[in-house]
N, C-alpha and C positions, 0 to 999 in steps of 0.2 A: 510596402514591406516595413514591419515593425522593428525598430531598433531595440537591441538589448540594453542599450545604455540609458539610464534614467535621465530625466530632464532636471538638472540641478538648478536651483533658484539661488542666485546670489543675493543675499539679504544683508543690508547694512548692519542689522542687529547681530548677525552671525559672526561677523569679523572680530569684534572685541572678545566674544566668547572663545573663539579659536585661539586668540592671542594669550588667553589666560592659562592654557595648558599645552600649547604646541609652539615650539620655537621656530622662527623663520630661519632660512639660510640665505646664502648669497644669490640663489636663483629663484626661490619661491617664498611667498608670504605664508604666514601661519594658516590662513584660510585656504590657500591653494594646496598646501600639504594635506589639509583635512579633506579636501575634495578628492585627492588621489586615493586616500584611504577609503573614502566612501565608495568610489567607483570599484576598487578592487574587492571590497566586501560585497557589493552588488553582484559582481561577476562570480564570486564564490557561491553566493546563494543560488544564482541561476544554474551553475554547474551541478550543485547538489540536487536541485529539482530535476534536471535532466537525468541524473543518475538514478533517482528514485522512481522515475516514470518512463522507462523505455517503451513499455507497452502502450501507454497513452500517446506517446510520440508517434508510434507506428500507426495507431488507429487514425490520428488526426493528420499526420504529415508534418514536415518540419515547419512550414510557414504558420499553419494554424496553431501548432503547439507553442511556437515562439510567442505569438500574440497572447495565447492563454497564459503562458508563464508570466509575462510582464503584467497582465491584468490581475492575475491572482496574487502574485507577490507584492504588487502595488497596494492591494487592499488588505492582504494578510502577511505583512512582513514577519520575519523571524522574531519571536518574543520569548525564546527559551535559550538557555545556555547551550543547548545541543541542537544542531541542525536536523536531527532525527525527526523532529516534530513539524517540519515544514509543511507537510501535506495533511495535517490534521483537520483543516477546514476545507479541503478541496471538494469533498463530496457535497457539502452544503452549498459551496460556491457554484458548482456546476448545476445543482438543482435550481438555484435562484437565478442564474444567468446562463441559460442554455445556448445563448447566441454564440458563445465562444466555441461550441462543439458541433454546431449544425453543419451538415445534415446527419451527423452520427451521434446525436445526443445520448441515446440509450446505451450504445456500445461504449462510448467514452465514459459514461457514468459507471457502468459495470467494471470497466478496466481500472478506473480510479479507485473503486472500492476494493478490487482484488489486489492492487499494488499497495494500498495502504494496509490491507490485512497481512501482506508479506512483511511490511515494516514491523507491524505488531508481533508477528510470529518470530521475527529475527531476534528481538531483544526484550519482548514482553516478560512480565514477571512469571516465574514458575513457583507454584506452591507445592507443599508436600502432597504426594500422590495418594490416592485411595485405590487399593488393590481389590481384586475379587474376593480374597480372603477376608478383607475388612467388611465386606457386605454380607457375609454369611450370617444368617439368623436375623437380619434386619427386616423390619416390617415395611413392605412397599407402601402401605397407607401413610406412614410417617416419615419414611426415608426421603431426604432431599440431597441431591448430589450437585456439587458445583463443578463448573467446567474451568479448565485452566485459563487464566487471563490472556495468555498468548494465542489461544485458539479462537478463530473466527469462523462463523457459519454463514455462508453466502448462498442466496438464490440468485443465479445469473441468467440473463436472457440470451447469452451467447456462450459457447464453449471456450472461454478465454483462458482457461488454465492450460489447455493444449497449445493455444496460440502463443502464450507467454513462454512456455517451455521451448517452442520452436524458435522464437526470437532469441532466446538465450543461447540456443545451439548455434544460430547464425553468428551471434556476437563472438562466441568462443572460436568458431572457425575463422572469423575475420582476424582475431588477435593472433591466431596461429599463422595465418597468411602473412600478416605484417612482420611477425618475428622471423619468418623465412624469406623476407624481401619479396613477398608476393604483391600483386597489384592491390593497392590500398582502397580501391573503389569497390571491392567485393562486398564489404559490409553494407554500404548504403544501397547498392543494387539489390542485395538479398532482401533487405527490409521491404523495399518497394515491390518486389516480386512475390512476397509472401501474401497470399490471398487472405483477406479478412474473412473470418468465419461467418457462416450463415446463422440466422436466428435458431436457437435451440435451448430450451430451458434446462439448466443443470443445477445440481446442488453440490456444493463443495465445502470441505473443511480445510482451512489453511492452518497448518500447525508446524511445529518443529520437533525433531527427534535427533538426538546426538549432534546438536549444533547444525543440522541441515533443515532446510525448509521443504515442506511437502504440500502438495495439493491432492487431497483425497476425495474422490467422488463419493457421493452419498445417494441412496435412493430417497424418494420423496418421504417415505415413511420414516427412515432413519433421521432425515433432516427435521421433520416435525417433532419427533421424540426428543432429540437433542435440544431443539429450540425451546421445548416446554421445560426441560431441565434448566436451561439457561434463564428462563423466566421464573425460576424458583418453585416450579410445580413439584409435587411429590412424584416418586417413581410410578406409583399407581396412576396418577393423573397424566403423567407423560405417556405411559403405555397406552392409555385410552385414546391417544391421538392416532394410533396405528390401527388401520382397519384390515389390512391384508397381510398379516404376518402371524406365524404360529408362535407359541410360547418358546419353542426350541430356537426359532430364529431370533427372537428378542434376547434370549439368554446368550446366544452366540455373539450378538452385537455388543452386549455389555462386556463380555469377556474380551472381545477385540479392543474396544475403546479403553478398557482398563489397562490392557497390555500396552497400549500406546501412551498411557499416562495422562489421558484426557481428564480424568476425574481428580478432584483435589479436595482438601479439607476446607470447610467453611472458613 
């Protein structure tokens, strides 16, 4: 079993440094007080990682997730003033070191991508929107549309959007049960009983609207068109990615996406 407590190394050189900015008291030396702060900060980092990745925790189970958390945060400690960015290197970490997620490497990687997209959708930058009226008269051969920075387009090998929503529902039910003095084991039992989804390729856009996060399923053609726009293709070039859709279908897609605020000014 992996401990969540880091292995602190007492180094002679660290003690005079601690004395320079931390005062001792009648019970603890300067270095011992610094160690307490370090441990509390480590536990705070772990808590935030747990909060950001409930889906990955459910996919791996508590023990494997605990080992992964210590390994990942040991290699990629927080380097920002905000803990929001804790998971920014998790996808590359899982690709480079799949041993932490075996035998569910693919599902774990997809879940990590989906949950990071949720973080981006929550507080990512929102730029001035482009409406359908703004597009009237524009030439598809020259028009390039940008997608909002908070929008993520994902191709997943498992239907993890529904799985994540179901997990959140279980969590809410658990909190309600605890508030009414119900049995507190309900939450953990529910997570274990929630069956992991079977393989099924899906395309999903993770976005926000009116301060709420949404997972919107896309068809393969819609995904390819939006991905082409994301890669700075013209509207004409992006539409060329679609083989099985009428002009009326494509027009309705653009109207829907514009109404959701997905397009923005360059």
